[in-house]
Structures are given as C-alpha cells and as structure tokens.
C-alpha positions as CSV (number, residue, x, y, z in Angstrom):
1,M,44.3,55.3,-43.0
2,N,40.5,54.9,-44.1
3,T,39.0,53.8,-41.2
4,A,36.5,51.7,-43.3
5,D,39.4,49.5,-43.7
6,A,41.6,49.1,-40.4
7,F,41.5,46.4,-38.8
8,F,41.1,48.4,-35.7
9,R,39.4,51.0,-34.2
10,W,39.2,53.2,-30.5
11,D,36.2,52.8,-28.1
12,G,37.4,55.6,-25.7
13,D,40.2,53.6,-24.0
14,V,39.5,50.1,-25.0
15,L,41.2,48.8,-28.1
16,V,38.8,46.8,-30.4
17,V,40.7,44.2,-33.1
18,N,39.1,42.4,-35.7
19,I,41.3,39.4,-36.5
20,L,41.6,36.6,-39.0
21,G,43.1,33.6,-36.9
22,K,45.2,30.9,-38.3
23,P,45.0,27.3,-35.8
24,A,47.7,24.8,-35.6
25,A,50.3,27.2,-37.0
26,S,53.9,26.5,-36.8
27,K,54.4,29.5,-34.4
28,D,52.5,32.5,-32.1
29,A,52.9,35.3,-34.5
30,I,51.1,38.6,-35.4
31,G,51.1,39.0,-39.5
32,K,50.2,41.4,-41.5
33,P,46.8,43.3,-41.9
34,K,44.3,41.6,-44.3
35,G,41.6,44.2,-45.4
36,A,39.7,45.3,-42.2
37,Q,41.3,41.7,-40.0
38,L,44.9,41.4,-38.7
39,K,45.9,37.7,-38.8
40,V,46.7,36.5,-35.7
41,S,48.4,32.5,-35.9
42,V,48.8,30.3,-32.9
43,T,50.2,26.8,-32.0
44,A,46.9,25.8,-30.5
45,A,44.5,23.6,-32.3
46,P,41.1,24.8,-33.5
47,Q,39.2,23.1,-30.9
48,A,36.3,24.2,-28.2
49,G,38.0,27.5,-28.5
50,K,41.4,26.8,-27.3
51,A,43.0,28.5,-30.0
52,T,41.4,31.9,-29.3
53,D,42.2,31.3,-25.1
54,H,45.5,30.4,-26.5
55,M,45.4,33.7,-28.7
56,V,44.8,35.5,-25.2
57,R,47.3,34.7,-23.7
58,F,49.7,35.2,-26.3
59,L,48.6,38.8,-27.0
60,A,47.9,39.9,-23.7
61,P,51.6,40.6,-22.7
62,L,52.1,41.9,-26.1
63,F,49.6,44.6,-25.2
64,G,51.0,45.0,-21.7
65,V,47.5,43.3,-20.0
66,P,46.3,41.4,-18.2
67,V,44.3,38.1,-19.9
68,R,41.3,39.0,-18.3
69,D,41.5,42.4,-19.7
70,I,41.0,41.0,-23.2
71,E,37.6,40.1,-23.8
72,V,36.8,38.2,-27.2
73,V,33.4,40.0,-28.1
74,F,32.6,37.2,-30.9
75,G,34.6,34.2,-32.9
76,R,35.4,32.2,-30.0
77,E,35.2,29.4,-32.1
78,N,35.4,30.9,-35.5
79,I,38.8,32.1,-37.3
80,N,36.7,35.5,-37.3
81,K,37.1,37.0,-34.2
82,Q,36.3,40.6,-32.5
83,L,38.5,41.2,-29.2
84,R,38.3,43.9,-27.1
85,I,41.4,45.0,-25.1
86,K,40.7,47.4,-22.4
87,A,43.3,50.4,-21.5
88,P,46.2,48.6,-23.7
89,K,50.1,49.4,-22.4
90,K,52.0,49.3,-25.5
91,L,50.7,48.0,-29.2
92,P,52.5,45.8,-31.1
93,A,54.6,47.4,-33.9
94,V,51.7,46.8,-36.7
95,F,49.2,49.2,-35.3
96,T,52.0,51.9,-34.5
97,Q,52.3,51.4,-38.8
98,A,48.5,51.0,-39.6
99,T,48.3,54.6,-38.1
100,G,51.6,55.7,-39.6
C-alpha cells in the first residue's frame, strides 16, 4: 500500500488518523477510506465541536483506549480532522484491511 494515500500512520506507539467527518448522520459508524482520509459518521450535530467530541467518545472503545488518550490535532470544528490515538489496544477492521 502506498503510504502517501494511507489514512493513518504510526508515530511510535501513537496512531495518527486522518478523518473525514460526517456529522448529523443516522448512526455512529466507521466508513471506508476515501483517499487519505477515513470516513467516520456520527449522530451528533456539528455545533461548536460537539460532533468531534462525540466522535472521540464513539471511537475510544473501538481502539480500546480511554477518551483522554485520543487527541484532536486539528479540525475540531471542521469535517477534515486528524486524531492521535495513544497506544491503541485494538484496531477496527478497516485498519487491518488497509495494511493487508
């Protein structure tokens, strides 16, 4: 896989993920990679970063980390965002498919 097109990379034990957010969706879900971003839908409305906060709470258990171990690098109030996930204990299937 060409890492230039990858939606995630490792920085030591930190997983850096580029996200294309979809707020006010019908359900919380991890979608498919779209270019160098991973689509993530959340039910929360895009209001003052609330959808991003909701997304972090949705993603934390999927990576097996507490919410405090997910840092929003940029894009808290934008659909284009980057997250740093400290030492994830597990990875959703889309990550293992991307590396396979």
